[in-house]
Structure formats: structure tokens, C-alpha cells
C-alpha positions in Angstrom: 44.2 15.3 70.8 45.6 16.2 74.6 43.5 17.3 77.4 44.2 18.5 81.0 41.6 17.5 83.6 41.7 19.3 87.4 40.1 17.6 90.3 40.3 18.2 94.0 38.6 21.8 94.6 36.4 22.3 97.3 35.2 24.7 100.1 37.5 24.4 103.2 38.0 26.4 106.0 41.0 28.5 107.0 44.0 26.4 108.2 42.9 23.5 106.3 44.2 21.5 103.7 43.4 20.3 100.1 45.1 18.4 97.6 44.5 19.1 93.8 45.4 16.8 90.9 45.8 17.6 87.2 45.9 14.7 84.6 46.9 14.9 81.1 45.7 12.4 78.8 46.1 11.7 74.7 48.6 11.6 72.5 51.5 12.4 74.5 54.9 11.9 73.7 56.6 13.8 76.4 55.4 16.2 79.3 58.4 19.2 80.0 57.1 21.6 83.0 54.1 21.7 84.9 52.8 24.5 86.6 49.7 25.9 88.7 48.2 28.8 88.3 45.2 30.7 90.1 43.0 33.3 89.1 40.7 35.2 91.9 37.8 37.5 90.9 38.9 40.6 89.5 42.4 39.7 89.8 45.0 38.4 86.8 46.0 35.1 86.5 49.2 34.2 88.8 51.8 31.5 88.5 51.8 29.7 92.2 53.8 26.7 91.6 56.0 25.2 88.8 57.9 21.8 88.4 60.0 20.7 85.5 60.7 17.2 84.1 64.0 16.9 86.4 61.7 17.7 89.3 63.0 21.1 89.8 60.6 23.6 91.9 59.8 26.7 92.4 56.9 29.1 94.4 55.1 32.1 94.4 56.2 34.0 97.6 52.9 34.0 99.0 52.6 30.1 99.1 56.5 29.2 100.1 56.5 26.8 103.0 52.6 26.1 102.7 51.7 24.4 99.2 54.0 21.6 97.3 54.3 20.9 93.7 54.9 17.2 92.5 54.4 15.1 89.8 53.8 11.4 88.8 55.5 11.0 85.2 54.1 7.5 85.2 50.3 9.1 85.3 51.0 12.1 83.7 49.8 13.7 86.5 50.4 16.8 88.6 50.0 17.8 92.4 49.3 20.7 94.3 49.0 20.0 98.0 47.8 23.1 99.9 48.4 23.4 103.5 47.6 26.1 106.1 45.2 27.5 103.5 44.0 31.3 104.1 40.8 33.0 102.6 43.7 34.8 100.3 44.2 31.7 98.4 40.5 31.7 97.1 40.7 31.6 93.7 39.9 29.2 90.3 43.2 26.9 90.2 44.4 25.8 86.6 47.2 23.6 86.0 49.0 24.2 82.5 51.6 22.0 81.0 54.0 22.1 78.0 53.6 19.1 76.0 55.2 17.2 73.1 52.4 15.5 71.0 53.3 13.8 67.8 54.9 16.5 65.9 53.7 19.6 67.6 55.1 21.4 71.0 52.5 22.9 73.0 51.3 24.6 76.5 47.9 23.0 77.2 45.7 24.3 80.0 43.0 22.5 82.3 39.5 23.8 82.8 40.1 25.0 86.2 38.7 24.0 89.7 37.4 26.4 92.4 39.2 26.5 95.8 37.2 28.6 98.3 38.7 28.8 101.9 36.0 30.3 104.0 34.5 30.0 107.5 
């Protein structure tokens, strides 16, 4: 059984910063790509940032230069540092990871963490 648990969501003022964390636990052999998605009310879930097992990163145009994705393989954790937050960043943020567990390989999702940017 593999679980992803996000943390770090909060209410923050425009221009502020937050750091999200997502820790994977369970019977994990290898974690490959890790990603952050977000979903705002009434909108489709969108990819925010991704990081490969070799630390190659990519970002949505809307967050380039403001958000940074990183990972700590020893802790099976992915982070999303969010700076210069805007009201349009308000959403539920989900982490997603491709994980080899025992004899299976699958994508896993966390439960989401709420980020609200408002004055």
C-alpha cells in the first residue's frame, strides 16, 4: 500500500510565500516522476510543475519564475516552493507520483491541500 500525503496549504496574502510538501510512504521500491497539480473551483485540474528522478524540472507558464519544485529522495518527499503568490493561484494542490511498488508500477495521488491567496 502506497500513500501520498500533502501538507503546507494555508491562507496567504498576495505576494506571500508558501512551501508545500508531499511525502510518500508504504512499500516503495522506486519513485520516478513527481508532480504537483492544482484545481480551482469550476476549472480542470492542471499540471503546475514536474520533476524527474534525475531532477529535470518543468513548469506551467503561469508559475515560471515564481514556483520551484524539488525532491528529497532519502525522504521520498517532493516540495513546491511558491513565491509571489497571486489570487489566481488559489486552488487545491495535489501531488502525483509514478511509483514502483513490489511487482507493480502505478501513478498515485495525494488527497490535496488548500491554498488560498487573498487579502
